[in-house]
C-alpha angles and dihedrals in degrees: 000000000000119000114275111223122183115232093242095055120106117218124190130214125288091017113156115209116182125214120298095014115149121209109191133206119311096000116152119207118185128212122299097013116148122204124189131229117295097007115144130204105198099202142308094025120153120207121179144164131012094343132158121186118186133221129306098007120150116210118190131213125297095016120140123200130181101016119143117286125259091244125121090211094060110115103186100264116150106267125167150240120203121188124181134215134301097017124153112209114184135208123311094005116155122203116178130205119246125280131226098284127061124034096315097250134103102203136194123180134209136305096014126154111213111184130208122303094010116153121207109186131208120302096010120149119213120186129204133304092010119158119207113186125213118310094000106156130205120193122211123308095010116154121209118188128213122299097008119150118212115192129222123292093010119153120204122198123233118281093010122139128219112202128226120282093012127148117213114195120228122270091026129146112215113200099152136045115281111220119234121268093022140114119233131180145154141077087282095026123233131177124268102187134277123331089243096163091050093048092052092048089055094052102260111159126234089251091054092049093047091053091051090048090054091050093045091053093056095040099046112013108040095073093238126142111261091251092052092046095050089049092052093047090053094045100040108033137066102251102231118183089260095051091045089051090053093048093047091050093050093046090055097053122125103173096046130262122276106238139181110279 
């Protein structure tokens, strides 16, 4: 099917609309934007800049994507936003293009559910199957790995990483990296154990969960320094893929690791 464009929409030059796209009332699409097959802009959506949106996305009213970053260093150069397939982006979400540092791309993967009033700042990297609840806010250069769940009114500090399969409770402030498979919450977030329910829902076996529990105990409950804990995990435990992923994540931290307090 040909793209369906409402008569009130404004479309710039060199815009590429794939088959079966739907551009609703009062949408504004700037020059050079590319939109994949089956994607729908409900109404009053603003798209701008070097922006690519994949197939079968659903973008709700008063969302803006690709506008310039909130960064005083930004000098107007053409940076990018890349969004994958099957994403739901709800009302009043803002997703900004990259700034002058980093690799020049703000990137969102596939199958994500981004709820109302979410802000995704410049240079963020969002994986696949991530849920961001209402008014969750990511500062610049934040990385969110696959299957993370970020609760409502959560603020995440610049350059922080959120590990895979994590659960971040609402009203939390995230200033340090959150290890994969864990639950974190609080105004200065701390860990509250493994995200066991989330792991079971995503098909993790009892054996996988038990291996993570053993690693979590050494890393976050045995009152060791992080260096000592990492050494013990690698010496004492069977290094399953999940434990290895947790260890690798911790070893790569730059802002510090959120721990149980």
